[in-house]
Structures are given as C-alpha cells and as structure tokens.
N, C-alpha and C positions, 0 to 999 in steps of 0.2 A: 533327817527323817525320810526324805524321798529316797536317798541312797539305800537306806535300810529296807524300806518297804518295797523297793523295786529291784533289789539285789538278784532276784530270781529271773530277771529279764535282761539278758546280756545285750540285747539290741537297743536298750534304753541308755541314753547318755545324759548324765546330770552335769549341768554347767552352772556354777555360781557366779553371777555377775549382775550388775545393774542392767536393766533392760536397755536403757539408752546407750550403754557401752558395749553390749554383747554383739558379737558378729557371728552370723550363721556360717557353719563350715561350708566350703565350696561344694556345690552339687548336693547339698543335703537340706533343702528347704523343708519346712514343716507343713502338715496338713491343717493344723489348728494352732492358733494363738488364743489362749484362754486366760482371762484375768478376773479373779474373784476378790472383790473389795480392795482392789489395788489400782485400777485403771486411772482413777482421779489423782493418784500420787505421781503419775508419770508426766514428764514434760509435755504439755499440750502441743508444742511445736514439733515434737518428734514421735509421739506415740503411734499415730496412724502410719507414718512413713516407715518406722522401724517394724511395725507389725506386717505391713505389706512386703517389706524386704525379706522377712523371715518366712513368708508363705509361698507355697507353690501356686502357680496360676489356678484360680478357682478355689484356693484354700479359704478357710473360714476364720473369722475373728469372732469370739464369743466373750462378752463382757457383762458383768453384773455386780451389783453391790447390795448388801442387806442394810436396811435402815430401820430405825424405830418408827412405827406408825401407830396410830391410835384409831381403831374403828369405832363406830357409834357405841358398841357395847364393850369397849376396851376398859381395862382396869384403870380406875382413877388414881392409883398410887403415884403415877408419874407426874400428874398435875399437882397432887397434894404435896409431894416432896420438893417442889420448886421453891417453897419458902426457905428450905435449908440451903439450896444452891444460892439463893439470893443473900442469905445471911453470911455465907462464906465468900461472897464476891465472885461466884461462878455461874450466875444466872445467864440464860441465853440472851443473845442480843435483842434489843427492843424490837417488837413486831414478829419475832420468831414464833412459828406455830408448828405443832406436830401434825404432819399430814395424815390424812386418811389413806388407806391402801390404794384406793382408786385415783388418788391425786398425784401419785409419784410421776414425775416427768420422764419422758424417754429422751434418748440422745440421737434419734433418727437424723435430725438436721445436721448435727455435728459430724456424725459418721459419714453421711453422704456429701457434706461440704468438703470433706478431706479430698474428694475426687479419686480416692483409692479403693472405696468399698461401696457395694450395694447392699442395703439392708434386706435380708430375706425373711426375718422373723423377729417379732418383739413379743415377749411373753411377760405377763404380770403374775406375781406370786405373793401370797401372804400366808403367814402361819403364826401359831402361838406357841410359846415356850413357857413352861411354868418353872419358877425358881423358888427355892428356899433362900433364906438370908445369905448363907455362906455361898451358895451357887451364884446369887446375883452380885454379891461383892466380888467374887472371882471374875465374873463377866465384866464388871465395871473396871477392874484392874487391867483389862486388855484395851481399853479405850484411851487414845492418846491424850485427851483432855484430862482424864482422871490420873493417868500416869504422871503428867506434868504438874499436877496440883501439889501444893506444899503439903507436907505430911500432916500438919494439924487440920487442914481442910478435909483431907481424906478421912482422918480419924473422926471428925465431927459428922461428916456425911454418912460414913459407913456405920457409925454408932447409931445414928438416927434411922437408917434403913433397917438395922437389926431390931431396934426398939419398936418401930412401927409394925414391922412384920410379926414380931412376937405378940402384938395385940390382936392380930387376925386369928380367927378360929383355926385355920389350917396352917398359918405361918408362911403363906406363899403369896407370890404375885404372878400375874399373867402378863407377859411382855409380848407384844405383837411385832412382827417383823414384816417388812415389805421389800420386794425386789422387782427390778425390771431387767430381764435377760434380753440382751441384744445379740442377734446372730447376723453377721454380715459376710458377704463373699467378696474376695479380692477381685477387682476388675482386671481384665486382660491388659 
C-alpha cells in the first residue's frame, strides 16, 4: 500500500523488514522514526537503540497507540457484553479495568531511561467512533485476541454483538479511543 500511495514521490524509499533487523543505508539517516500502535511489539532491548541509530542528530521519535477507554458518559455496551466474553472463556484477566481517557499512562520514564532520547512533548487525545454491527465486527476482526479465538467463540460473540445492537433504536454503539503521543528528540 505504501509503494502504491507513494509512487509519485521518487525520493521515497520503501524497505520491508523487521525494524529490529533493518539497517539504515550509509549516510542516509532519517529525520523521524514514527510508530503507531506498533512500538509495544518491538523488542524492548532494541527499540530505542535501533530508533536512535536510524535518526540524524536531533532527529525525532514519535510513538503512540490507540486503546479502548471508557469516559464517564461512555457507552455501557462494552461492560454489558462482558458476560459473553466470560461465557466463551475470553474474559479479561481478574482486576482488569477499562481506563478513563485521563488515566492512560505515559512512557516518559522509559524513553528517558534509554539514555538516547529527551522527551519534548506528550499529548493526550481521545475521540469517539460510532459503529454499526458490521463495522464493529470488522473492527474486532483486526484485534489479535479476536483473530486468535476459536471460530465458535467468534461466532457466538459476534452473533451476540449483532443481536444486542439490533435491539438499540439506532443499531449503533459508541466506542471511545484514547491515545498518548510521545515525541522525543535524539540526544547528541
């Protein structure tokens, strides 16, 4: 998709590789390393080191992830559907809570503890997306936990999502997302 979308820009090079294995071309460091919903998948022992190696002096690292949050006025659908997750053996671990947007932790300490970056900004964002049943099931099919579910579990869960949303006057749910954007500058 990147190759197709950026085909009109000959100065852009697309390299497909695991970040931990990728090596920057000699004399071609980047101005920005950006990771959206992916930083946590990278090897913690290597991610800051590899990002620093890929950046020019004073280059920037920007990382963020989007997670499900539940504000005070959030849609109760997600709490209500937990009985089905429980029934199919996919309930969250004991004591797990859905955070409020303002409760999302930042990674300032981890970034600065790497010794390779100084945090220059941390921004918090939250937004709401409205889904119909098909759109929500499509979203669930992108989550690794749902992808890994046995087919009968997905069928039971998705059937119940559709049934419960069909009972709502507008057939929709409101899902709230929260994110913490971290921008850090490579140290000299």
